[in-house]
N, C-alpha and C positions, 0 to 999 in steps of 0.2 A: 328478641326485641333489639332493633338497631338504634344507633345513636342518631339523634335528630339535629343536634347543634354542632358538636365537634365530631364530624363524620370519620375522621382518620382513625378513630378508636374502633371502628368496625373491623379493622385489620386484626386478624387473630394474633399477630405478633405483638400487638399492643395490649392484649387482654390483661396481662399481669400489671400493666401500668395504671389501668383504670381505677384500681382500688388502692393506689399508692398513697402513702401518707408523707411522701417526700414533698418538700416545699416546691411550689411552681416557680421556676426560675428561667433565665434566658435560654438555657439548654433544653429543658423539658417543654417549654412553650412551643417549640417547633411542631409538636404533635397537635397543637391547638389552632393551627393557622388555616385549616379548612373548615368553613362553617359560616354561620350568620356573621355578617360584618361587624355588628355592634358587639356581639359576644367575643369575637376575635380581638377587638380593641380592648375590651375589658380584661381578657386573658393576658394580653401584652402588658397592660398597666399593672396588673397583679404580679406578674413575673418580675417586673422591674423592682418591686418592693419586697418580694419574697415573703408575702404576708399570710399565705394560706396554702394548704396542701392540694395536690392534684385531685384527690378523691372528692374533696369538698366542692371544688369548682365544677367537676362533672356532675356530681349529685345535684347541685343547685340548679344548674342550667338545664339538665335533662329533665328534672322534675317540672321546672317552670315551662319548658317547651310543651309538656303534656297537659298542663292545667290552665295556662294563661287565658285562653278564650273562655273557659267555663268559670274562671274567677273574676272576670272583667268587672271592675268597679273603680270608682274614683278614689277609694281608700282601700289600702291593703295592709294587713298586719302579718308579720313573720314572727311566730311565737316559739319560745325555746330556740331562739334563732342562732345561737353561737355568734359567728362573725356577721350574721345578717345578710350573707351574700344572696340567698334565694329571694328575699324581699327586694333587695337592690336590683337583682337581675330582672325581676318582673317589671320594675319601674323603668329599667333601661330598655327593655324590649317593647314596652307599651307606654308610649308618651302620654296617654290619656290619664294615667295614674297621677293623682294630685297629692296624695300623702302616703308615706310608707312608715308604719310603726314597727320598730324592731324591739322586741321584748325578750329579756332573759334575766335570770337572777343576778348575774354579774356580767358586765361588759368585758369581753376579752381584751387583753392588752393591745392586740393588733387590729381591733375592729375599726379604729379611725383610719388606719392605712388602707383597709379594704374599701371603706367609704370614699376615701380620697381617690383611689384607683378608679372606682366606678364613675365618680363625678368627672374625672379627667377624660375618660372614654365616652361618657354619655352625660354631657354638661346639663341636660335638662333634668337630671335627677337632683341636682344641688338645690337645697332649700326645701325639699319635700320630705326629708327624713327626720323622724322623732325617735330617739333612743330612750327606752324606759327600762330601769332595773327593778324588777318585781317578779313575784311568783306568777306562773301561768294561771293559777286558780283565780287570780284577781285581774286577769287580762281584760275582761269585759268592761271594767270600770274605766279603762283608758281609751276605749274605742268608741267611735261615732257610730250611730245606727247605719246599717248597711255595709259595714266594713267586711271585706273578704278576708278570710283567715287561712294562712298557710303554716303548716308545722311539719318539718322534716326530721324524723328520728327524735321526736319528743318521747323520751323513754317511758314505757309502761303506761300508767294511768295519766301521764301528762298529755298524751294524745287525746284522751277522753276530755281532759280539761280544755284543750284547744277547741275541740268540737263543741263543748258547752259554751265557750266564749262566742263562737260564731253564731250558735243558735240564739244566744242572749241578745245579740245585736241584729239578728236577722240577715246575716251575711252568708255568702257562699263559703265553702270550706274545702280544703284539700290537705290530706295528711299522708305521710309515709310512716306508718307505725314501726316501732322496734321494741325489742326486749320483752314486751307483753307481761311484765311483772305485775301481779295482782289485778289483771284485767279479766273482764267477763265472768266474775264470780257468780252472777245470777243467771248465767247462760245454762241451758240444760246439760246435766252431767253426761248424758248419752252423746251429745255433740262433742264435748271435750274429749271423751274417751275414744270416739271414732275418728275425729278430725284433727285432734291436737289443739293445744291452747291458742296457737297463733291464728289459724284459720277460723276457729270458733269465735275468737275475740272480734275479728273483722266482720264476720257474718252478723254477730250481735250488734256491732256498731252500725251496720247497714240497716238492720231492722229498726234500731232506735232512731236513726236519722229519718227513715221513711215514715215512722210514726209521727215525727214532727213536721211532716209535709215536704221533706227534702226529696229530690230525685237523685239517686245515688248511682254512680258508675265506678268501675274498677279499671285500672290499667297498671302498667309496670314500667319501671326504668330498667336499663340493661343490668342483668345480673352480674356482669363483670365489675360493676361499681360496688355493689353490695348484694348479698343474698336476701336481705330484708328490703325488697324492692317493690312491694305492693303499694299502689297509690289509690286511696279512696277519695273520690270527689263527690261533694254534695252541693247541688244547686238549690238555693233557698226558694221557698214557695213564693 
């Protein structure tokens, strides 16, 4: 799977850097200067503030590049969002987004710097962002009907809670699962034994979404960023 936004990372010599947790700064941003012009501007602004690591920038933009057309909605929520860059990136790349909800249990100290950087690079994002500190299990109470939901590496069952939130408001959903702790307990034991917990959990999620009327597709982001790179996308009925 190749990089769609920051294409320089297709160079095998940069494979090690794609998963780097070093802060994006003026030196490392040189690898981010080939790609979508808006994304490049965001990367430059983030580098000036040293607000976020390389892996999170790549993870956010490469996920958004694969899901944005199928999540298209006036309202978008980034759940278990960390710094919220994925939700902000979606609004930066799609000017039709009218509201971005960023939800996590606690707002990271540098989240405001990330927002500042995105608004500097993509001024149309300013005024559209609503930050909420709450559990993902209560996310639906904060969302308007039809809100599209994005959750990148919402650990274990938090991914399922993000899916539940999307279904509750009738919105599209895209998740990049991770950890798989306590997931798919009601899935057939034979599947868990044969396929492993991770694949079984995502198959089970797919069946559950299809049963709710969603059309589900799978894709991936580059494995150089993370080995937990499967993306599940559900289109609301």
